[in-house]
C-alpha positions, 0 to 999 in steps of 0.5 A: 217185375212180374205179378208173381213178384208183387201185386199193386191192386189200387181200389176195390177192384178184384185181381189174382191172388198174390203169393202172400205165403210167408208175409203175416205183417200188414202196415195200414196208412189211411190216405191224406188222413187229416184232409180226409176227415176234413172233407167228410164235412166238405164233400164239395172240395173233393177233387180239389187242391186242399191244405190242412194246417194254421193259415197265419204267416208261421202256420205249417202243412199239417196234410195236404191232399194228393191234388196239392201234393202235386204241385209240391206241397208236402206236410211240415212245409211252411203254409206261405211257401204252400201258398206259392206253390198252389194259390188256388188251395183251400186251407183249413185249420185242423180240428184234432177232435175229429181226427181222434174220433175217426182214428179210434173207429178205425183201430177198432176195426184192426183191433176186431182183426188181431190184438197184435196191432203197433199203432205209429201214429192216428192214421197208421199201425202195423198188424201181425195177422198170422193168428187170424188167418184161419179165421179170416183168409189169406193176409191179403184177403184180410188187408182187403176186408180192412180196406174195405171196412175202413171205407164203409165205416169211415168213409175214407180210404187207406192203402195197405202193404203186406209182406213178410217184415215191417220194413218191407211192408211199410215201403210197399204202402207207400209204393201203392198210395192211394187207395192201394193194396201192395204184396210183396211175397217173402221170395220177392222182396229183394227184387222189390227191394234192390231197385229202390234208391238208397233213400227208401232205407230206414236210417239214410237221411241227407247226410247218410245218402251223400255218403252213399252217393260219394261211394257210388251207391245209388240203389238199395241193390248196390248197397246189398252188394257192397262188402258189410266191412266197407260200410261199417268203416264208411258209416260206422259199425252200427249204421252199416250193419243195420243198412246192410240187413235192411238191403236184404230184406232183413228185419227181425223186429215183431209187432209190439202190440203195446208201445207206450208213448214216452211223453206227450206234449203240445207247443204253440208258435205265435203269429207274432212275438210275444213278451206279455206274461199274462199271455204266455201264462195263459197259453201255457194253461191252454196248453197244459190242458190239452196235455192233461186231456191226452194223458187221461185219454191214454190212461197215463201220468208224467212224473216230469214236466218240461216247458219249451221257450224259443225266442225271436232269434230262434234260441230254444232253452228247455226247463224240467222238473221231476214232481214228487208223484205222478200227475194227469192233472192239467192244473198241476201241469200248468202251476208248474209250467208257469214256475218253470217259465218264471225260472227261466228269467225270460218274462220280458222276452219276446217268445216266438214258440212255448211248449209244455210236455210231460215225460216219464209216463206209466199207468194212471191206474199205478200211479198213487192218487195225489192231492193237487197242490194243497187242494182237496183231491175231489174238485179238480180231478172231477172237474178235469174228468167232467171237462173230458166227458164234456169234450167227447160228446160235444167236442174239444173246447166245450168246456174250458178254463175262464181264461181261455174263453176269449177271442185269443186271436185278437187278444193276443195273436196266437194260433198256428198250433204246432202240436206234437205227440 
């Protein structure tokens, strides 16, 4: 592909200007984010295979360095398999407070460029820089400025895709990792997309890919040349139309700067199955504290509390309750979670995993102020806010309920920590 069609610029090395006319969409993605943050405190591990994840037998890989990925290690892989693939890897338990702090600094950089920032996770976002062109330069120049500021201020690297649509920008950032910049010009979109495998399209999972392969469609270009009616007949009207549009680079979605969380939750997989109700309740308390802190950090409150209970045979049940008023208090979440657990009739059943989630979210400042289960409003609310302030200053876990101040790994065997948001 010619330089006119795309520019892949690894690292800060300057190169000829790319044709970024009509390409205001940036997808910025940190490189091996969790690992990169951990290496800020462990610089001696740079260049070595590193895995972030709980080291227990049921732990999973949260992130892997590029050196570890060469051995086939990837996120969501069981730690036990990752150890077999790369026995020399150093495994570091995750430290979510550190990731949030670095993420906040990165997003401050994004917001200094444009208010049109759509976060996808702690370490990636879409930006629409159309309104910043007169002030900061062309899209590719803005992308390079962002990369340099992230490196200078946070000492980590990121990759940036620049394109005319969100879909193509995200593909571009993936193709230039790590520490790269890739511009896909508007008039070069089809040339970029069509050689790619059909699995590169959003919405193509294993089953859809198998269906496309049965039709002899291996590349995006082959799919693009297939009649829409054929795709709709084989895949259904909605998916067939969606993939046909993407194959020609058509993606009308705009960058949405306000994309509120639909739910916030956390869950824990025990290293050994647990049937002690006291241990389960203590874990529900820890998860409720985590969920409550995340709600308050995001300025949210929620009306529906749910628990997830997975038994030793992997059978999973959920129970939920909608409260009369929204809450962001861990105490309210915890009491509700315990009542749901007790109501499920599993108090002497061995559990492999428990989770707590709050749904039906809305802005906390628009929610009515409620008393917490017959307690004075001042007290629990102020106590939890004080805990938030201590965690922000001294790190997560600086202040905890007394029930959680114990050696949980020795007493209850918990600790693989599959947190989700």
